[in-house]
C-alpha positions in Angstrom: -15.9 -23.0 35.9 -17.5 -26.1 34.3 -15.4 -28.3 32.1 -17.3 -27.3 28.9 -16.8 -23.7 29.8 -13.1 -24.2 30.2 -12.9 -26.1 26.9 -14.4 -23.1 25.2 -11.9 -20.8 27.0 -9.0 -23.1 25.9 -10.2 -23.1 22.3 -10.5 -19.3 22.4 -6.9 -19.1 23.8 -5.5 -21.4 21.2 -7.2 -19.6 18.4 -5.8 -16.4 19.6 -2.2 -17.8 19.7 -2.7 -19.3 16.2 -3.8 -15.9 15.0 -0.7 -14.2 16.6 1.7 -16.8 15.0 -0.2 -17.0 11.7 -0.9 -20.7 12.3 -4.0 -22.6 11.4 -6.1 -23.9 14.3 -7.4 -26.8 12.2 -3.8 -28.0 11.6 -3.2 -30.6 14.3 0.6 -29.8 14.5 0.2 -26.1 14.7 -2.7 -26.4 17.2 -0.4 -28.6 19.3 2.3 -25.8 19.2 -0.3 -23.3 20.2 -1.1 -25.6 23.2 2.5 -25.6 24.1 2.6 -21.8 24.1 -0.6 -21.7 26.1 1.0 -24.0 28.8 4.1 -21.8 28.9 2.0 -18.7 29.4 0.1 -20.3 32.2 3.4 -21.0 34.0 4.6 -17.5 33.3 1.4 -16.1 35.0 1.9 -18.4 38.0 5.5 -17.3 38.4 5.7 -13.6 37.2 9.3 -13.2 38.6 10.6 -16.0 36.4 12.8 -14.7 33.6 12.1 -17.2 30.8 11.9 -16.7 27.0 9.5 -18.9 25.2 11.8 -19.0 22.1 14.4 -20.7 24.3 12.3 -22.8 26.6 9.6 -24.1 24.3 11.2 -26.9 22.2 10.1 -27.4 18.6 10.9 -30.1 16.1 12.9 -32.9 17.6 11.5 -32.5 21.1 12.3 -36.1 22.3 9.2 -36.2 24.6 10.0 -32.8 26.3 8.1 -29.7 25.0 8.8 -27.1 27.7 11.3 -26.5 30.5 10.6 -23.6 32.8 12.9 -22.3 35.5 11.7 -20.4 38.6 14.8 -19.4 40.5 12.7 -17.4 43.0 10.9 -20.5 44.2 13.7 -23.0 43.3 11.5 -25.0 41.0 11.9 -26.5 37.5 9.0 -27.5 35.3 9.5 -30.0 32.5 6.4 -30.6 30.4 5.2 -32.7 27.6 2.1 -31.2 26.1 -0.6 -33.0 24.1 -3.7 -31.6 22.5 -4.9 -34.5 20.3 -8.4 -33.4 19.4 -10.4 -30.2 19.1 -13.6 -31.2 20.8 -13.2 -34.6 22.4 -11.2 -35.5 25.5 -10.1 -39.0 24.9 -8.4 -41.1 27.7 -4.7 -40.3 28.1 -2.5 -43.2 26.9 -0.7 -44.8 29.9 2.3 -45.7 27.8 2.9 -42.0 26.8 2.8 -40.9 30.4 5.2 -43.7 31.5 7.7 -42.9 28.7 7.7 -39.2 29.6 8.1 -39.8 33.4 11.1 -42.1 32.6 13.0 -39.1 31.3 13.8 -38.2 34.9 16.0 -41.3 35.3 17.6 -40.8 31.9 18.4 -37.2 32.6 19.7 -38.1 36.0 22.2 -40.7 34.8 23.1 -38.5 31.8 21.9 -41.0 29.2 18.9 -39.0 28.0 20.4 -37.5 24.8 21.8 -40.9 23.7 18.6 -42.9 24.5 16.3 -40.4 22.9 18.6 -40.0 20.0 18.4 -36.3 19.9 20.9 -33.5 19.0 18.4 -30.7 19.6 20.6 -27.9 21.1 17.9 -26.8 23.6 17.7 -30.4 24.9 21.5 -30.5 25.2 21.2 -27.3 27.3 18.5 -28.9 29.5 20.6 -32.1 29.9 23.6 -30.1 30.9 21.7 -28.0 33.4 19.9 -30.9 35.0 22.9 -31.8 37.2 23.1 -28.2 38.4 19.4 -28.1 39.3 19.8 -31.2 41.3 22.8 -30.0 43.2 21.0 -26.8 44.0 18.1 -28.8 45.5 15.5 -27.4 43.1 12.2 -29.2 43.1 11.8 -30.7 39.5 8.3 -31.2 38.3 7.6 -33.6 35.4 4.2 -32.7 34.1 2.3 -34.5 31.4 -0.2 -31.9 30.2 -3.1 -33.0 28.0 -6.5 -31.9 27.0 -7.5 -35.6 27.3 -8.9 -37.2 30.4 -6.9 -39.0 33.1 -7.6 -42.6 33.9 -7.2 -44.9 36.8 -4.0 -46.2 35.1 -2.5 -42.7 34.7 -3.4 -41.9 38.3 -1.7 -45.2 39.4 1.4 -44.2 37.4 1.6 -40.8 39.1 1.4 -42.5 42.5 4.0 -45.1 41.6 6.6 -42.7 40.3 6.1 -40.3 43.3 6.4 -43.2 45.7 9.5 -44.6 43.9 11.2 -41.2 44.1 9.7 -39.9 47.3 13.0 -39.1 48.9 14.2 -37.2 45.9 13.5 -33.6 44.9 11.2 -34.5 42.1 7.4 -34.6 41.6 5.4 -36.3 38.9 1.9 -35.3 37.8 -0.6 -35.5 35.0 -2.6 -32.4 34.1 -5.6 -33.6 32.3 -8.5 -31.4 31.1 -9.8 -31.1 34.7 -6.4 -30.3 36.2 -5.7 -27.8 33.5 -9.0 -26.2 34.3 -8.1 -26.0 38.0 -4.6 -24.6 37.2 -6.2 -22.0 34.9 -8.7 -21.0 37.5 -6.1 -20.8 40.2 -3.9 -18.5 38.2 -6.8 -16.3 37.0 -8.2 -16.0 40.5 -5.1 -14.0 41.5 -6.7 -11.1 39.6 -10.0 -11.5 41.4 -11.2 -9.8 44.6 -11.4 -11.4 48.0 -14.7 -13.2 48.6 -17.5 -10.7 49.4 -19.2 -13.0 51.8 -18.2 -16.2 53.6 -20.7 -17.7 56.2 -19.7 -20.2 58.9 -21.8 -21.7 61.7 -19.8 -22.5 64.8 -20.3 -25.2 67.4 -21.4 -24.3 70.9 -18.4 -23.4 73.1 -16.0 -23.4 70.2 -15.3 -19.6 70.1 -13.7 -16.8 72.0 -14.2 -13.1 71.4 -11.6 -11.2 73.4 -11.7 -7.4 74.0 -9.0 -5.4 72.2 -8.1 -2.6 69.8 -9.4 -4.6 66.8 -12.5 -6.8 66.4 -11.3 -10.4 66.8 -12.9 -13.8 66.8 -10.9 -16.9 67.6 -12.8 -20.1 66.9 -12.5 -23.8 66.2 -14.2 -25.3 63.1 -14.5 -28.6 61.4 -12.0 -29.4 58.7 -15.0 -30.4 56.4 -16.3 -26.8 56.6 -12.9 -25.3 55.6 -12.6 -27.8 52.8 -15.9 -26.7 51.4 -15.0 -23.0 51.6 -11.6 -23.7 49.9 -13.2 -25.6 47.1 -15.7 -22.9 46.5 -13.4 -19.8 46.6 -10.1 -21.4 45.5 -7.0 -19.2 45.6 -9.1 -16.0 46.0 -9.2 -16.8 49.7 -5.5 -16.1 50.1 -3.7 -12.9 50.6 -1.9 -11.8 47.3 1.5 -12.5 48.8 0.7 -16.1 49.7 -1.1 -16.8 46.4 2.1 -16.3 44.5 3.8 -19.1 46.4 1.0 -21.7 46.4 2.9 -23.8 43.9 6.2 -23.7 45.9 7.6 -27.0 47.0 6.2 -28.0 50.4 2.8 -26.4 49.7 1.0 -29.4 51.2 3.2 -30.6 54.0 3.6 -34.4 54.1 3.2 -34.4 57.9 -0.2 -32.6 57.7 -1.4 -35.0 55.1 -0.3 -38.1 57.1 -2.0 -36.8 60.2 -5.3 -36.2 58.4 -5.2 -39.7 57.0 -4.1 -41.6 60.1 -5.2 -39.6 63.1 -7.5 -36.8 62.1 -8.8 -36.4 65.7 -5.3 -35.2 66.7 -4.9 -32.6 63.9 -6.0 -29.7 66.2 -3.3 -30.5 68.7 -0.5 -30.7 66.1 -1.4 -27.8 63.8 -1.0 -24.1 64.5 -4.2 -23.2 62.7 -5.1 -20.4 60.3 -4.8 -16.6 60.7 -7.1 -14.4 58.6 -8.0 -10.8 58.0 -11.3 -9.3 56.8 -12.9 -5.9 56.3 -15.6 -6.7 58.9 -17.6 -9.6 60.3 -20.9 -10.1 62.0 -21.3 -12.7 64.8 -24.6 -13.8 66.4 -23.8 -15.6 69.6 -27.3 -17.1 69.8 -27.2 -18.8 66.3 -23.4 -19.0 66.4 -23.3 -17.8 62.8 -20.4 -15.6 61.6 -20.6 -13.8 58.3 -17.2 -12.5 57.0 -16.7 -9.8 54.4 -13.5 -9.8 52.3 -11.9 -12.7 53.9 -8.2 -13.1 53.3 -6.1 -15.9 54.8 -2.6 -14.5 55.7 -1.2 -17.7 57.2 -2.3 -21.3 56.7 -1.7 -22.1 53.0 -0.3 -25.5 53.9 -3.2 -26.3 56.2 -5.8 -25.3 53.6 -4.0 -27.3 51.0 -3.9 -30.4 53.1 -7.6 -30.1 54.0 -8.6 -29.5 50.4 -6.9 -32.7 49.3 -8.0 -34.8 52.3 -10.7 -37.5 52.4 -14.1 -35.9 53.3 -14.9 -38.7 55.8 -11.7 -38.1 57.8 -12.5 -34.3 58.1 -15.6 -35.0 60.1 -13.4 -35.7 63.0 -10.9 -32.9 62.3 -10.9 -29.6 64.2 -8.9 -26.5 63.1 -8.1 -23.3 65.0 -8.9 -20.0 63.2 -8.0 -16.5 64.3 -10.0 -13.8 62.5 -9.2 -10.1 62.8 -11.3 -7.3 61.3 -9.4 -4.2 60.0 -11.0 -1.6 57.8 -9.4 -1.5 54.3 -7.3 -4.6 55.1 -7.0 -5.2 51.3 -4.8 -2.2 51.0 -2.1 -4.0 53.1 -1.0 -0.8 54.9 -0.3 -0.1 58.5 -1.4 -2.8 61.0 -2.8 -5.0 58.2 0.7 -5.1 56.5 2.3 -5.8 59.9 -0.1 -8.7 60.6 0.5 -10.2 57.2 4.3 -10.1 57.7 4.4 -11.3 61.3 2.1 -14.1 60.5 4.6 -15.4 57.9 8.0 -14.8 59.5 8.8 -18.5 59.5 7.6 -19.2 55.9 9.6 -18.9 52.8 7.5 -15.9 51.7 10.4 -13.5 51.4 11.0 -12.0 48.1 9.7 -9.8 46.8 6.3 -10.4 48.5 6.7 -8.7 51.8 8.8 -5.9 50.4 5.9 -4.5 48.4 4.6 -2.4 51.4 8.0 -1.0 52.4 8.2 2.8 52.5 10.6 2.9 49.6 8.2 0.9 47.5 5.3 3.2 48.3 7.6 6.2 47.5 8.6 4.6 44.2 5.0 4.0 43.2 4.2 7.7 43.9 7.4 8.9 42.3 6.9 7.0 39.0 3.3 8.3 38.9 4.4 11.9 39.1 7.3 11.5 36.6 6.2 12.5 33.1 7.3 10.7 30.0 10.2 12.2 28.1 11.8 11.4 24.7 11.3 7.7 24.0 10.7 6.9 27.7 7.0 6.1 28.2 5.0 6.9 31.4 6.1 4.1 33.8 3.5 2.5 36.0 5.1 0.8 39.0 3.8 -2.6 39.8 4.9 -3.1 43.4 2.4 -5.9 44.1 -0.2 -8.2 42.5 -2.5 -7.7 40.7 -0.1 -5.8 38.4 -1.4 -2.9 36.2 -1.6 -3.4 32.5 0.6 -1.8 29.9 -0.9 0.4 27.2 0.3 2.2 24.1 1.4 5.2 26.2 2.5 3.4 29.4 4.9 0.6 30.4 4.6 -1.5 33.5 7.7 -1.9 35.7 7.4 -4.7 38.3 9.1 -4.4 41.6 11.2 -7.5 41.0 12.4 -6.2 37.6 13.5 -2.9 39.1 15.5 -4.7 41.8 17.3 -6.7 39.2 18.0 -3.8 36.9 19.2 -1.5 39.6 21.5 -4.1 41.2 23.0 -5.1 37.9 23.5 -1.4 36.9 25.2 -0.5 40.2 26.9 -3.7 41.3 27.0 -7.3 39.9 25.1 -8.4 36.8 25.3 -12.1 37.8 23.0 -11.9 40.9 19.7 -11.1 39.0 20.1 -14.4 37.2 22.0 -16.6 39.7 20.1 -15.7 42.9 17.4 -13.1 42.4 15.7 -13.8 45.7 18.6 -12.3 47.6 17.8 -8.9 46.1 14.7 -8.8 48.2 16.1 -10.3 51.4 17.3 -8.1 54.3 20.9 -7.8 55.5 20.2 -10.0 58.5 19.1 -12.7 56.1 22.3 -12.3 54.1 20.3 -10.5 51.5 21.0 -7.6 49.2 17.8 -5.6 49.5 19.6 -2.6 50.9 21.8 -2.5 47.7 19.0 -3.1 45.2 16.6 -0.5 46.7 18.6 1.3 49.3 21.7 3.5 49.3 25.1 1.8 49.5 23.5 -1.2 51.2 21.5 0.7 53.8 17.7 0.8 53.7 16.2 4.1 52.8 12.6 5.5 52.5 13.4 7.5 49.4 16.1 8.4 46.9 17.6 11.7 45.9 16.5 13.1 42.6 19.9 12.2 41.0 19.5 8.6 42.2 16.0 8.4 40.8 17.2 9.8 37.4 20.0 7.3 37.4 17.5 4.5 37.9 15.4 5.8 35.0 18.5 5.7 32.8 19.1 2.1 33.8 15.5 1.2 33.0 15.6 2.7 29.6 19.0 1.3 28.8 17.9 -2.2 29.9 15.0 -2.0 27.4 17.4 -0.9 24.7 20.0 -3.6 25.5 17.2 -6.3 25.4 16.1 -5.1 22.0 19.6 -5.2 20.6 20.4 -8.7 22.0 17.1 -10.0 20.5 18.3 -8.7 17.1 21.8 -10.2 17.7 20.6 -13.7 18.5 18.4 -13.7 15.5 21.3 -12.7 13.3 23.4 -15.9 13.9 22.6 -19.5 14.7 25.5 -19.7 17.2 24.2 -16.7 19.1 20.7 -18.1 19.7 20.7 -17.6 23.4 23.0 -14.6 23.8 20.0 -12.7 25.1 20.6 -14.4 28.4 23.5 -12.0 28.9 21.2 -8.9 29.0 22.2 -7.9 32.5 25.8 -8.2 31.4 25.0 -5.9 28.6 23.3 -3.4 30.9 26.4 -3.3 33.2 28.7 -2.8 30.2 26.6 0.2 29.1 27.1 1.6 32.6 30.8 1.1 32.3 30.8 2.7 28.9 29.0 5.8 30.3 31.5 6.1 33.2 34.5 5.8 31.0 33.5 7.4 27.7 31.0 10.1 28.5 33.7 12.5 29.8 35.4 12.3 26.4 32.3 13.4 24.4 32.0 17.1 23.9 28.6 16.9 22.3 26.8 14.7 24.9 26.1 15.4 28.5 24.5 13.4 31.4 21.4 15.5 31.0 21.2 14.7 27.3 21.2 11.0 28.2 18.4 11.6 30.7 16.3 13.3 28.0 16.1 9.9 26.2 16.0 11.5 22.8 18.2 11.7 19.8 21.5 12.3 21.7 20.8 9.3 23.9 20.2 7.2 20.8 23.4 8.4 19.1 25.4 7.7 22.2 23.8 4.3 22.7 24.4 3.5 19.0 28.1 3.8 19.5 28.1 1.8 22.8 25.9 -1.0 21.4 28.5 -1.9 18.8 31.2 -2.6 21.5 28.7 -4.3 23.8 27.4 -6.5 21.1 30.9 -7.4 19.9 32.1 -8.1 23.5 29.1 -10.4 24.3 29.3 -12.2 21.0 33.0 -12.9 21.5 32.6 -14.1 25.1 29.5 -16.2 24.3 31.2 -18.0 21.4 34.5 -18.5 23.2 33.0 -20.1 26.3 30.7 -22.4 24.4 33.4 -23.4 22.0 35.6 -24.4 24.9 32.6 -26.3 26.3 33.1 -24.7 29.6 29.5 -23.9 30.2 26.0 -23.8 28.8 23.9 -20.8 27.7 22.0 -21.3 30.9 25.1 -21.2 33.1 26.8 -18.2 31.4 25.0 -15.4 33.2 25.8 -16.8 36.7 29.4 -17.9 36.0 32.1 -15.7 37.6 34.7 -16.8 35.0 32.4 -15.6 32.2 31.9 -12.2 33.7 35.6 -11.8 34.2 36.1 -12.8 30.6 33.5 -10.3 29.5 35.1 -7.5 31.4 38.5 -8.2 30.0 37.2 -8.3 26.4 35.2 -5.1 27.0 38.3 -3.3 28.2 40.3 -4.5 25.2 37.6 -3.4 22.8 37.2 -0.1 24.5 40.9 0.5 24.3 40.8 -0.1 20.5 38.0 2.5 20.2 40.1 5.0 22.1 43.0 4.4 19.8 40.9 5.2 16.8 39.7 8.4 18.4 43.3 9.7 19.0 
């Protein structure tokens, strides 16, 4: 996409946001807020498992040089952004002093002087400052991104290099996303929904290939780094298997060792590097011309290698050789059978764990089919199960349930509501990895290829209840200034509803379990009684903890003390309800 085409795309996106929010595009302030929302949505598309609410993470008013903070627990990353959209048409040079001032917020946040130095009392920034220490202790990679529709300069590039060098041994990364970088990020995210390249052509050097006999068509060859760089620049993220694409932004994407080898001793890269593994639908290879034509190429291992090559100096790559193993499997894009096994085994030493490689498990395939055959009932829409990227789209008659969301909902419903917020990746890791996948999708901690009808109906109840709880907490946090982030306790609310059903349903003569599963009027009446106690309990707990200054709105959902308090208050409130019924 050319820059002018991207600018048109950006203008269209900002106009759409302005129309949604009833803002005026010609108003610089409101256009700037639309740009902040656009940047937030871009991050949300990059990290679909991240559970962030723009009303809590996009900072308005007294922003003190920080417009967005975005948390991705799954990849252990934090994005802190300042967003600037100064002009509608032009892309002026980005002021060096603005970038420097924004980057300096890292040191201020680290030594806990940010709020005082920036003279802000914005509650969202107070939350960020309080959470910053936790993020550092957990080893999260913290990105400071200055995003602007302006153009970067030599001075801003030098600033990025200086700050990254000064803090190279710290878990922090500084960057400027100017108009060109924004275009690249936009293309990268959007390419996730594109098909694999229809045709990739490579000419090999004499004696640089091996075609062994075997069950599958296979070609192992050595190619120059410059050739792979050209292919990577042309096809971008569409080269990569879906599972890998979701993690291209994870820390360590471009290994420092690979980059250093390419810069200092490119002739030795072949000996140090494990190379690239790729699948395709089919390939044609002419041994006389040494030309290989590949259909539907997908790289299943080698994201770091490609990332390093793409960013390396072109001159250095003339002396660089890279090993490539190509296997042709019909319908490889479906990621079933041997294709799924090859994708998984080629990434066993990577951090591609959750929920990427779970998407082809038998239970996930069963759930996809089961949701498809389950008809809507009452207020429950037809559910379309999104077990992998690209996810299906919702419509007026359907709702999309992503694999990672089902895992969080079911685990909170059956077990502990803290885990979906505190450590969601564990829900998709196996028992041998100290994970909880067997509990989130199995039966009592053991893996299973299917659920009983009763277990599936229970999951439907949890899904519908979660949507209802989320709606109620949205209303609650809008009703009072001191409850602005009570929505973060939605998994607590879901678990409380489960406890309410277990304890109170037997006492109701007019409502049965089957009535709840009908998701109609009787469910709504029952939920209407429960939501009063749940809302009261969460409000009391939220206010009490924050008033004691024992935590932040961010920390509440993962704090064992808070969950203990919530359970005690819920028991007390439920006891009062029982007294009024006797």
